[in-house]
PyMOL Python script that loads the backbone (N, CA, C, O; Angstrom):
from pymol import cmd

cmd.read_pdbstr("""\
ATOM      1  N   UNK A   1     -27.458   7.643  22.009  1.00  0.00           N
ATOM      2  CA  UNK A   1     -27.200   8.387  20.795  1.00  0.00           C
ATOM      3  C   UNK A   1     -25.712   8.298  20.474  1.00  0.00           C
ATOM      4  O   UNK A   1     -24.877   8.530  21.349  1.00  0.00           O
ATOM      5  N   UNK A   2     -25.369   7.964  19.230  1.00  0.00           N
ATOM      6  CA  UNK A   2     -23.963   7.829  18.864  1.00  0.00           C
ATOM      7  C   UNK A   2     -23.388   9.185  18.445  1.00  0.00           C
ATOM      8  O   UNK A   2     -24.110  10.118  18.092  1.00  0.00           O
ATOM      9  N   UNK A   3     -22.074   9.247  18.501  1.00  0.00           N
ATOM     10  CA  UNK A   3     -21.379  10.481  18.143  1.00  0.00           C
ATOM     11  C   UNK A   3     -21.442  10.701  16.634  1.00  0.00           C
ATOM     12  O   UNK A   3     -21.349   9.749  15.858  1.00  0.00           O
ATOM     13  N   UNK A   4     -21.600  11.958  16.223  1.00  0.00           N
ATOM     14  CA  UNK A   4     -21.581  12.308  14.813  1.00  0.00           C
ATOM     15  C   UNK A   4     -20.416  13.238  14.535  1.00  0.00           C
ATOM     16  O   UNK A   4     -19.936  13.934  15.430  1.00  0.00           O
ATOM     17  N   UNK A   5     -19.964  13.245  13.288  1.00  0.00           N
ATOM     18  CA  UNK A   5     -18.840  14.071  12.867  1.00  0.00           C
ATOM     19  C   UNK A   5     -19.203  14.838  11.605  1.00  0.00           C
ATOM     20  O   UNK A   5     -19.983  14.360  10.782  1.00  0.00           O
ATOM     21  N   UNK A   6     -18.637  16.025  11.455  1.00  0.00           N
ATOM     22  CA  UNK A   6     -18.783  16.791  10.215  1.00  0.00           C
ATOM     23  C   UNK A   6     -17.580  16.473   9.334  1.00  0.00           C
ATOM     24  O   UNK A   6     -16.434  16.616   9.761  1.00  0.00           O
ATOM     25  N   UNK A   7     -17.847  16.039   8.096  1.00  0.00           N
ATOM     26  CA  UNK A   7     -16.819  15.668   7.139  1.00  0.00           C
ATOM     27  C   UNK A   7     -16.847  16.656   5.975  1.00  0.00           C
ATOM     28  O   UNK A   7     -17.915  16.983   5.457  1.00  0.00           O
ATOM     29  N   UNK A   8     -15.655  17.135   5.564  1.00  0.00           N
ATOM     30  CA  UNK A   8     -15.588  18.071   4.441  1.00  0.00           C
ATOM     31  C   UNK A   8     -16.068  17.422   3.154  1.00  0.00           C
ATOM     32  O   UNK A   8     -15.832  16.239   2.907  1.00  0.00           O
ATOM     33  N   UNK A   9     -16.751  18.225   2.336  1.00  0.00           N
ATOM     34  CA  UNK A   9     -17.166  17.786   1.007  1.00  0.00           C
ATOM     35  C   UNK A   9     -17.242  19.019   0.118  1.00  0.00           C
ATOM     36  O   UNK A   9     -17.290  20.145   0.613  1.00  0.00           O
ATOM     37  N   UNK A  10     -17.251  18.807  -1.182  1.00  0.00           N
ATOM     38  CA  UNK A  10     -17.352  19.962  -2.090  1.00  0.00           C
ATOM     39  C   UNK A  10     -18.686  20.691  -1.904  1.00  0.00           C
ATOM     40  O   UNK A  10     -19.706  20.079  -1.586  1.00  0.00           O
ATOM     41  N   UNK A  11     -18.653  21.989  -2.106  1.00  0.00           N
ATOM     42  CA  UNK A  11     -19.886  22.772  -2.072  1.00  0.00           C
ATOM     43  C   UNK A  11     -20.603  22.554  -3.400  1.00  0.00           C
ATOM     44  O   UNK A  11     -20.021  22.726  -4.472  1.00  0.00           O
ATOM     45  N   UNK A  12     -21.855  22.180  -3.313  1.00  0.00           N
ATOM     46  CA  UNK A  12     -22.658  21.930  -4.508  1.00  0.00           C
ATOM     47  C   UNK A  12     -23.974  22.690  -4.393  1.00  0.00           C
ATOM     48  O   UNK A  12     -24.253  23.324  -3.375  1.00  0.00           O
ATOM     49  N   UNK A  13     -24.774  22.617  -5.445  1.00  0.00           N
ATOM     50  CA  UNK A  13     -26.088  23.252  -5.424  1.00  0.00           C
ATOM     51  C   UNK A  13     -26.960  22.644  -4.320  1.00  0.00           C
ATOM     52  O   UNK A  13     -27.746  23.348  -3.684  1.00  0.00           O
ATOM     53  N   UNK A  14     -26.817  21.338  -4.098  1.00  0.00           N
ATOM     54  CA  UNK A  14     -27.619  20.645  -3.083  1.00  0.00           C
ATOM     55  C   UNK A  14     -27.046  20.773  -1.676  1.00  0.00           C
ATOM     56  O   UNK A  14     -27.763  20.572  -0.695  1.00  0.00           O
ATOM     57  N   UNK A  15     -25.747  21.110  -1.566  1.00  0.00           N
ATOM     58  CA  UNK A  15     -25.100  21.216  -0.256  1.00  0.00           C
ATOM     59  C   UNK A  15     -24.156  22.402  -0.290  1.00  0.00           C
ATOM     60  O   UNK A  15     -23.020  22.282  -0.749  1.00  0.00           O
ATOM     61  N   UNK A  16     -24.619  23.551   0.195  1.00  0.00           N
ATOM     62  CA  UNK A  16     -23.799  24.759   0.166  1.00  0.00           C
ATOM     63  C   UNK A  16     -23.016  24.971   1.450  1.00  0.00           C
ATOM     64  O   UNK A  16     -22.418  26.030   1.642  1.00  0.00           O
ATOM     65  N   UNK A  17     -23.011  23.973   2.334  1.00  0.00           N
ATOM     66  CA  UNK A  17     -22.322  24.112   3.617  1.00  0.00           C
ATOM     67  C   UNK A  17     -20.877  23.639   3.582  1.00  0.00           C
ATOM     68  O   UNK A  17     -20.076  24.062   4.415  1.00  0.00           O
ATOM     69  N   UNK A  18     -20.524  22.769   2.635  1.00  0.00           N
ATOM     70  CA  UNK A  18     -19.160  22.280   2.562  1.00  0.00           C
ATOM     71  C   UNK A  18     -18.862  21.134   3.511  1.00  0.00           C
ATOM     72  O   UNK A  18     -17.700  20.775   3.702  1.00  0.00           O
ATOM     73  N   UNK A  19     -19.883  20.562   4.100  1.00  0.00           N
ATOM     74  CA  UNK A  19     -19.692  19.393   4.965  1.00  0.00           C
ATOM     75  C   UNK A  19     -20.951  18.558   4.957  1.00  0.00           C
ATOM     76  O   UNK A  19     -22.026  19.012   4.566  1.00  0.00           O
ATOM     77  N   UNK A  20     -20.787  17.318   5.402  1.00  0.00           N
ATOM     78  CA  UNK A  20     -21.939  16.473   5.670  1.00  0.00           C
ATOM     79  C   UNK A  20     -21.696  15.776   6.996  1.00  0.00           C
ATOM     80  O   UNK A  20     -20.556  15.708   7.455  1.00  0.00           O
ATOM     81  N   UNK A  21     -22.731  15.264   7.611  1.00  0.00           N
ATOM     82  CA  UNK A  21     -22.651  14.658   8.938  1.00  0.00           C
ATOM     83  C   UNK A  21     -22.740  13.145   8.796  1.00  0.00           C
ATOM     84  O   UNK A  21     -23.610  12.615   8.106  1.00  0.00           O
ATOM     85  N   UNK A  22     -21.804  12.458   9.478  1.00  0.00           N
ATOM     86  CA  UNK A  22     -21.815  10.999   9.483  1.00  0.00           C
ATOM     87  C   UNK A  22     -21.720  10.503  10.917  1.00  0.00           C
ATOM     88  O   UNK A  22     -21.354  11.251  11.823  1.00  0.00           O
ATOM     89  N   UNK A  23     -22.051   9.245  11.107  1.00  0.00           N
ATOM     90  CA  UNK A  23     -21.827   8.592  12.399  1.00  0.00           C
ATOM     91  C   UNK A  23     -20.318   8.400  12.557  1.00  0.00           C
ATOM     92  O   UNK A  23     -19.628   8.093  11.585  1.00  0.00           O
ATOM     93  N   UNK A  24     -19.810   8.575  13.757  1.00  0.00           N
ATOM     94  CA  UNK A  24     -18.378   8.411  13.997  1.00  0.00           C
ATOM     95  C   UNK A  24     -17.916   7.012  13.596  1.00  0.00           C
ATOM     96  O   UNK A  24     -16.784   6.844  13.141  1.00  0.00           O
ATOM     97  N   UNK A  25     -18.755   6.032  13.754  1.00  0.00           N
ATOM     98  CA  UNK A  25     -18.391   4.657  13.407  1.00  0.00           C
ATOM     99  C   UNK A  25     -18.230   4.454  11.900  1.00  0.00           C
ATOM    100  O   UNK A  25     -17.662   3.450  11.471  1.00  0.00           O
ATOM    101  N   UNK A  26     -18.725   5.401  11.090  1.00  0.00           N
ATOM    102  CA  UNK A  26     -18.618   5.303   9.633  1.00  0.00           C
ATOM    103  C   UNK A  26     -17.389   6.016   9.073  1.00  0.00           C
ATOM    104  O   UNK A  26     -17.169   6.005   7.862  1.00  0.00           O
ATOM    105  N   UNK A  27     -16.598   6.627   9.930  1.00  0.00           N
ATOM    106  CA  UNK A  27     -15.402   7.345   9.496  1.00  0.00           C
ATOM    107  C   UNK A  27     -14.398   6.365   8.896  1.00  0.00           C
ATOM    108  O   UNK A  27     -14.123   5.317   9.481  1.00  0.00           O
ATOM    109  N   UNK A  28     -13.851   6.705   7.729  1.00  0.00           N
ATOM    110  CA  UNK A  28     -12.832   5.874   7.098  1.00  0.00           C
ATOM    111  C   UNK A  28     -11.610   6.730   6.790  1.00  0.00           C
ATOM    112  O   UNK A  28     -11.691   7.956   6.719  1.00  0.00           O
ATOM    113  N   UNK A  29     -10.466   6.051   6.605  1.00  0.00           N
ATOM    114  CA  UNK A  29      -9.228   6.762   6.274  1.00  0.00           C
ATOM    115  C   UNK A  29      -9.427   7.592   5.023  1.00  0.00           C
ATOM    116  O   UNK A  29     -10.091   7.169   4.077  1.00  0.00           O
ATOM    117  N   UNK A  30      -8.848   8.775   5.031  1.00  0.00           N
ATOM    118  CA  UNK A  30      -8.939   9.659   3.882  1.00  0.00           C
ATOM    119  C   UNK A  30     -10.003  10.729   4.032  1.00  0.00           C
ATOM    120  O   UNK A  30      -9.967  11.740   3.329  1.00  0.00           O
ATOM    121  N   UNK A  31     -10.952  10.523   4.939  1.00  0.00           N
ATOM    122  CA  UNK A  31     -11.965  11.556   5.178  1.00  0.00           C
ATOM    123  C   UNK A  31     -11.339  12.656   6.024  1.00  0.00           C
ATOM    124  O   UNK A  31     -10.590  12.386   6.962  1.00  0.00           O
ATOM    125  N   UNK A  32     -11.654  13.886   5.682  1.00  0.00           N
ATOM    126  CA  UNK A  32     -11.108  15.030   6.412  1.00  0.00           C
ATOM    127  C   UNK A  32     -12.223  15.671   7.218  1.00  0.00           C
ATOM    128  O   UNK A  32     -13.276  16.009   6.677  1.00  0.00           O
ATOM    129  N   UNK A  33     -11.988  15.837   8.518  1.00  0.00           N
ATOM    130  CA  UNK A  33     -12.972  16.483   9.374  1.00  0.00           C
ATOM    131  C   UNK A  33     -13.130  17.937   8.963  1.00  0.00           C
ATOM    132  O   UNK A  33     -12.148  18.606   8.643  1.00  0.00           O
ATOM    133  N   UNK A  34     -14.350  18.421   8.970  1.00  0.00           N
ATOM    134  CA  UNK A  34     -14.666  19.788   8.582  1.00  0.00           C
ATOM    135  C   UNK A  34     -13.974  20.756   9.526  1.00  0.00           C
ATOM    136  O   UNK A  34     -14.074  20.626  10.746  1.00  0.00           O
ATOM    137  N   UNK A  35     -13.266  21.733   8.952  1.00  0.00           N
ATOM    138  CA  UNK A  35     -12.587  22.751   9.743  1.00  0.00           C
ATOM    139  C   UNK A  35     -11.244  22.321  10.284  1.00  0.00           C
ATOM    140  O   UNK A  35     -10.578  23.093  10.973  1.00  0.00           O
ATOM    141  N   UNK A  36     -10.835  21.108   9.986  1.00  0.00           N
ATOM    142  CA  UNK A  36      -9.563  20.604  10.482  1.00  0.00           C
ATOM    143  C   UNK A  36      -8.483  20.858   9.440  1.00  0.00           C
ATOM    144  O   UNK A  36      -8.684  20.598   8.254  1.00  0.00           O
ATOM    145  N   UNK A  37      -7.359  21.356   9.878  1.00  0.00           N
ATOM    146  CA  UNK A  37      -6.268  21.626   8.950  1.00  0.00           C
ATOM    147  C   UNK A  37      -5.492  20.343   8.693  1.00  0.00           C
ATOM    148  O   UNK A  37      -5.197  19.582   9.615  1.00  0.00           O
ATOM    149  N   UNK A  38      -5.169  20.117   7.430  1.00  0.00           N
ATOM    150  CA  UNK A  38      -4.409  18.919   7.070  1.00  0.00           C
ATOM    151  C   UNK A  38      -2.997  19.021   7.646  1.00  0.00           C
ATOM    152  O   UNK A  38      -2.371  20.080   7.599  1.00  0.00           O
ATOM    153  N   UNK A  39      -2.514  17.923   8.181  1.00  0.00           N
ATOM    154  CA  UNK A  39      -1.173  17.882   8.736  1.00  0.00           C
ATOM    155  C   UNK A  39      -0.313  17.014   7.822  1.00  0.00           C
ATOM    156  O   UNK A  39      -0.625  15.848   7.584  1.00  0.00           O
ATOM    157  N   UNK A  40       0.766  17.592   7.316  1.00  0.00           N
ATOM    158  CA  UNK A  40       1.679  16.861   6.447  1.00  0.00           C
ATOM    159  C   UNK A  40       2.944  16.524   7.214  1.00  0.00           C
ATOM    160  O   UNK A  40       3.338  17.242   8.133  1.00  0.00           O
ATOM    161  N   UNK A  41       3.569  15.433   6.831  1.00  0.00           N
ATOM    162  CA  UNK A  41       4.883  15.126   7.394  1.00  0.00           C
ATOM    163  C   UNK A  41       5.901  16.019   6.689  1.00  0.00           C
ATOM    164  O   UNK A  41       5.672  16.430   5.551  1.00  0.00           O
ATOM    165  N   UNK A  42       7.015  16.325   7.341  1.00  0.00           N
ATOM    166  CA  UNK A  42       8.018  17.184   6.691  1.00  0.00           C
ATOM    167  C   UNK A  42       8.476  16.639   5.340  1.00  0.00           C
ATOM    168  O   UNK A  42       8.759  17.413   4.425  1.00  0.00           O
ATOM    169  N   UNK A  43       8.552  15.327   5.209  1.00  0.00           N
ATOM    170  CA  UNK A  43       8.990  14.736   3.944  1.00  0.00           C
ATOM    171  C   UNK A  43       8.019  15.035   2.808  1.00  0.00           C
ATOM    172  O   UNK A  43       8.426  15.078   1.647  1.00  0.00           O
ATOM    173  N   UNK A  44       6.741  15.243   3.124  1.00  0.00           N
ATOM    174  CA  UNK A  44       5.718  15.504   2.108  1.00  0.00           C
ATOM    175  C   UNK A  44       5.513  16.989   1.823  1.00  0.00           C
ATOM    176  O   UNK A  44       4.739  17.347   0.935  1.00  0.00           O
ATOM    177  N   UNK A  45       6.197  17.851   2.566  1.00  0.00           N
ATOM    178  CA  UNK A  45       6.032  19.292   2.405  1.00  0.00           C
ATOM    179  C   UNK A  45       6.950  19.818   1.300  1.00  0.00           C
ATOM    180  O   UNK A  45       7.986  19.225   0.998  1.00  0.00           O
ATOM    181  N   UNK A  46       6.549  20.934   0.708  1.00  0.00           N
ATOM    182  CA  UNK A  46       7.400  21.600  -0.275  1.00  0.00           C
ATOM    183  C   UNK A  46       8.466  22.408   0.462  1.00  0.00           C
ATOM    184  O   UNK A  46       8.370  22.619   1.671  1.00  0.00           O
ATOM    185  N   UNK A  47       9.478  22.857  -0.273  1.00  0.00           N
ATOM    186  CA  UNK A  47      10.524  23.681   0.334  1.00  0.00           C
ATOM    187  C   UNK A  47       9.906  24.942   0.935  1.00  0.00           C
ATOM    188  O   UNK A  47      10.278  25.347   2.037  1.00  0.00           O
ATOM    189  N   UNK A  48       8.973  25.559   0.226  1.00  0.00           N
ATOM    190  CA  UNK A  48       8.322  26.772   0.740  1.00  0.00           C
ATOM    191  C   UNK A  48       7.554  26.474   2.033  1.00  0.00           C
ATOM    192  O   UNK A  48       7.594  27.266   2.974  1.00  0.00           O
ATOM    193  N   UNK A  49       6.855  25.331   2.080  1.00  0.00           N
ATOM    194  CA  UNK A  49       6.114  24.961   3.291  1.00  0.00           C
ATOM    195  C   UNK A  49       7.069  24.692   4.448  1.00  0.00           C
ATOM    196  O   UNK A  49       6.793  25.070   5.587  1.00  0.00           O
ATOM    197  N   UNK A  50       8.195  24.035   4.156  1.00  0.00           N
ATOM    198  CA  UNK A  50       9.189  23.761   5.199  1.00  0.00           C
ATOM    199  C   UNK A  50       9.764  25.059   5.750  1.00  0.00           C
ATOM    200  O   UNK A  50       9.888  25.227   6.963  1.00  0.00           O
ATOM    201  N   UNK A  51      10.113  25.973   4.850  1.00  0.00           N
ATOM    202  CA  UNK A  51      10.664  27.262   5.290  1.00  0.00           C
ATOM    203  C   UNK A  51       9.650  28.030   6.131  1.00  0.00           C
ATOM    204  O   UNK A  51      10.012  28.645   7.134  1.00  0.00           O
ATOM    205  N   UNK A  52       8.390  27.998   5.731  1.00  0.00           N
ATOM    206  CA  UNK A  52       7.345  28.690   6.486  1.00  0.00           C
ATOM    207  C   UNK A  52       7.161  28.064   7.863  1.00  0.00           C
ATOM    208  O   UNK A  52       7.005  28.780   8.852  1.00  0.00           O
ATOM    209  N   UNK A  53       7.178  26.742   7.937  1.00  0.00           N
ATOM    210  CA  UNK A  53       7.010  26.054   9.221  1.00  0.00           C
ATOM    211  C   UNK A  53       8.173  26.361  10.149  1.00  0.00           C
ATOM    212  O   UNK A  53       7.976  26.584  11.344  1.00  0.00           O
ATOM    213  N   UNK A  54       9.373  26.373   9.609  1.00  0.00           N
ATOM    214  CA  UNK A  54      10.544  26.685  10.428  1.00  0.00           C
ATOM    215  C   UNK A  54      10.531  28.133  10.892  1.00  0.00           C
ATOM    216  O   UNK A  54      10.856  28.416  12.045  1.00  0.00           O
ATOM    217  N   UNK A  55      10.161  29.047  10.016  1.00  0.00           N
ATOM    218  CA  UNK A  55      10.075  30.463  10.393  1.00  0.00           C
ATOM    219  C   UNK A  55       9.016  30.658  11.478  1.00  0.00           C
ATOM    220  O   UNK A  55       9.215  31.426  12.420  1.00  0.00           O
ATOM    221  N   UNK A  56       7.892  29.957  11.337  1.00  0.00           N
ATOM    222  CA  UNK A  56       6.829  30.048  12.344  1.00  0.00           C
ATOM    223  C   UNK A  56       7.313  29.538  13.701  1.00  0.00           C
ATOM    224  O   UNK A  56       6.866  30.012  14.745  1.00  0.00           O
ATOM    225  N   UNK A  57       8.231  28.568  13.678  1.00  0.00           N
ATOM    226  CA  UNK A  57       8.780  28.023  14.918  1.00  0.00           C
ATOM    227  C   UNK A  57       9.915  28.891  15.466  1.00  0.00           C
ATOM    228  O   UNK A  57      10.501  28.575  16.502  1.00  0.00           O
ATOM    229  N   UNK A  58      10.223  29.992  14.758  1.00  0.00           N
ATOM    230  CA  UNK A  58      11.240  30.922  15.233  1.00  0.00           C
ATOM    231  C   UNK A  58      12.658  30.541  14.859  1.00  0.00           C
ATOM    232  O   UNK A  58      13.609  31.074  15.431  1.00  0.00           O
ATOM    233  N   UNK A  59      12.822  29.626  13.910  1.00  0.00           N
ATOM    234  CA  UNK A  59      14.163  29.208  13.504  1.00  0.00           C
ATOM    235  C   UNK A  59      14.650  30.047  12.335  1.00  0.00           C
ATOM    236  O   UNK A  59      13.871  30.416  11.455  1.00  0.00           O
ATOM    237  N   UNK A  60      15.935  30.345  12.332  1.00  0.00           N
ATOM    238  CA  UNK A  60      16.560  31.008  11.186  1.00  0.00           C
ATOM    239  C   UNK A  60      16.763  29.958  10.104  1.00  0.00           C
ATOM    240  O   UNK A  60      17.337  28.898  10.351  1.00  0.00           O
ATOM    241  N   UNK A  61      16.292  30.262   8.917  1.00  0.00           N
ATOM    242  CA  UNK A  61      16.362  29.316   7.809  1.00  0.00           C
ATOM    243  C   UNK A  61      17.429  29.795   6.828  1.00  0.00           C
ATOM    244  O   UNK A  61      17.315  30.890   6.277  1.00  0.00           O
ATOM    245  N   UNK A  62      18.471  28.978   6.605  1.00  0.00           N
ATOM    246  CA  UNK A  62      19.476  29.368   5.619  1.00  0.00           C
ATOM    247  C   UNK A  62      18.829  29.533   4.244  1.00  0.00           C
ATOM    248  O   UNK A  62      18.026  28.696   3.832  1.00  0.00           O
ATOM    249  N   UNK A  63      19.176  30.607   3.535  1.00  0.00           N
ATOM    250  CA  UNK A  63      18.518  30.948   2.275  1.00  0.00           C
ATOM    251  C   UNK A  63      18.634  29.851   1.214  1.00  0.00           C
ATOM    252  O   UNK A  63      17.667  29.589   0.498  1.00  0.00           O
ATOM    253  N   UNK A  64      19.783  29.216   1.103  1.00  0.00           N
ATOM    254  CA  UNK A  64      19.995  28.223   0.052  1.00  0.00           C
ATOM    255  C   UNK A  64      20.030  26.795   0.596  1.00  0.00           C
ATOM    256  O   UNK A  64      20.694  25.928   0.028  1.00  0.00           O
ATOM    257  N   UNK A  65      19.326  26.555   1.679  1.00  0.00           N
ATOM    258  CA  UNK A  65      19.307  25.216   2.281  1.00  0.00           C
ATOM    259  C   UNK A  65      18.614  24.221   1.357  1.00  0.00           C
ATOM    260  O   UNK A  65      17.652  24.564   0.670  1.00  0.00           O
ATOM    261  N   UNK A  66      19.104  23.000   1.347  1.00  0.00           N
ATOM    262  CA  UNK A  66      18.507  21.917   0.564  1.00  0.00           C
ATOM    263  C   UNK A  66      17.288  21.386   1.308  1.00  0.00           C
ATOM    264  O   UNK A  66      17.178  21.528   2.526  1.00  0.00           O
ATOM    265  N   UNK A  67      16.379  20.776   0.562  1.00  0.00           N
ATOM    266  CA  UNK A  67      15.160  20.237   1.167  1.00  0.00           C
ATOM    267  C   UNK A  67      15.492  19.247   2.275  1.00  0.00           C
ATOM    268  O   UNK A  67      14.865  19.279   3.334  1.00  0.00           O
ATOM    269  N   UNK A  68      16.456  18.376   2.056  1.00  0.00           N
ATOM    270  CA  UNK A  68      16.815  17.380   3.072  1.00  0.00           C
ATOM    271  C   UNK A  68      17.241  18.053   4.376  1.00  0.00           C
ATOM    272  O   UNK A  68      16.925  17.565   5.461  1.00  0.00           O
ATOM    273  N   UNK A  69      17.959  19.177   4.271  1.00  0.00           N
ATOM    274  CA  UNK A  69      18.381  19.916   5.467  1.00  0.00           C
ATOM    275  C   UNK A  69      17.176  20.525   6.182  1.00  0.00           C
ATOM    276  O   UNK A  69      17.102  20.517   7.411  1.00  0.00           O
ATOM    277  N   UNK A  70      16.236  21.051   5.400  1.00  0.00           N
ATOM    278  CA  UNK A  70      15.028  21.644   5.990  1.00  0.00           C
ATOM    279  C   UNK A  70      14.169  20.575   6.668  1.00  0.00           C
ATOM    280  O   UNK A  70      13.614  20.812   7.741  1.00  0.00           O
ATOM    281  N   UNK A  71      14.063  19.409   6.047  1.00  0.00           N
ATOM    282  CA  UNK A  71      13.319  18.301   6.653  1.00  0.00           C
ATOM    283  C   UNK A  71      13.955  17.918   7.980  1.00  0.00           C
ATOM    284  O   UNK A  71      13.258  17.739   8.978  1.00  0.00           O
ATOM    285  N   UNK A  72      15.284  17.793   7.993  1.00  0.00           N
ATOM    286  CA  UNK A  72      15.995  17.434   9.223  1.00  0.00           C
ATOM    287  C   UNK A  72      15.753  18.472  10.316  1.00  0.00           C
ATOM    288  O   UNK A  72      15.560  18.110  11.476  1.00  0.00           O
ATOM    289  N   UNK A  73      15.762  19.763   9.957  1.00  0.00           N
ATOM    290  CA  UNK A  73      15.490  20.812  10.939  1.00  0.00           C
ATOM    291  C   UNK A  73      14.074  20.685  11.492  1.00  0.00           C
ATOM    292  O   UNK A  73      13.857  20.813  12.697  1.00  0.00           O
ATOM    293  N   UNK A  74      13.109  20.431  10.601  1.00  0.00           N
ATOM    294  CA  UNK A  74      11.715  20.272  11.042  1.00  0.00           C
ATOM    295  C   UNK A  74      11.557  19.084  11.990  1.00  0.00           C
ATOM    296  O   UNK A  74      10.846  19.156  12.992  1.00  0.00           O
ATOM    297  N   UNK A  75      12.232  18.002  11.650  1.00  0.00           N
ATOM    298  CA  UNK A  75      12.132  16.812  12.495  1.00  0.00           C
ATOM    299  C   UNK A  75      12.784  17.009  13.853  1.00  0.00           C
ATOM    300  O   UNK A  75      12.462  16.305  14.810  1.00  0.00           O
ATOM    301  N   UNK A  76      13.710  17.977  13.937  1.00  0.00           N
ATOM    302  CA  UNK A  76      14.393  18.242  15.214  1.00  0.00           C
ATOM    303  C   UNK A  76      13.588  19.152  16.135  1.00  0.00           C
ATOM    304  O   UNK A  76      13.932  19.310  17.307  1.00  0.00           O
ATOM    305  N   UNK A  77      12.514  19.753  15.609  1.00  0.00           N
ATOM    306  CA  UNK A  77      11.697  20.651  16.423  1.00  0.00           C
ATOM    307  C   UNK A  77      10.941  19.869  17.504  1.00  0.00           C
ATOM    308  O   UNK A  77      10.454  18.768  17.248  1.00  0.00           O
ATOM    309  N   UNK A  78      10.846  20.431  18.693  1.00  0.00           N
ATOM    310  CA  UNK A  78      10.026  19.771  19.725  1.00  0.00           C
ATOM    311  C   UNK A  78       8.553  19.830  19.334  1.00  0.00           C
ATOM    312  O   UNK A  78       8.102  20.807  18.736  1.00  0.00           O
ATOM    313  N   UNK A  79       7.817  18.796  19.669  1.00  0.00           N
ATOM    314  CA  UNK A  79       6.384  18.753  19.297  1.00  0.00           C
ATOM    315  C   UNK A  79       5.527  19.509  20.240  1.00  0.00           C
ATOM    316  O   UNK A  79       4.310  19.564  20.060  1.00  0.00           O
TER     317      UNK A  79
END
""", "prot")
cmd.dss("prot")
cmd.show_as("cartoon", "prot")
cmd.util.cbc("prot")
cmd.orient("prot")
């Protein structure tokens, strides 16, 4: 038996669960696993998202910091 995955999809009249099941071998780039949070690179995040990520990591965020500075701080965080 092959592995199956739950993939997010819009909720419709025919599918009120918000996911469908596929074979793992059918997974293609761009599909989002059901219940999985999207991970963005710091460069793709908004200033508000960067500030929130830094605050969550316990860093003091300068109030008027530029996006480039916030990206650099995020990239300096240990993984």
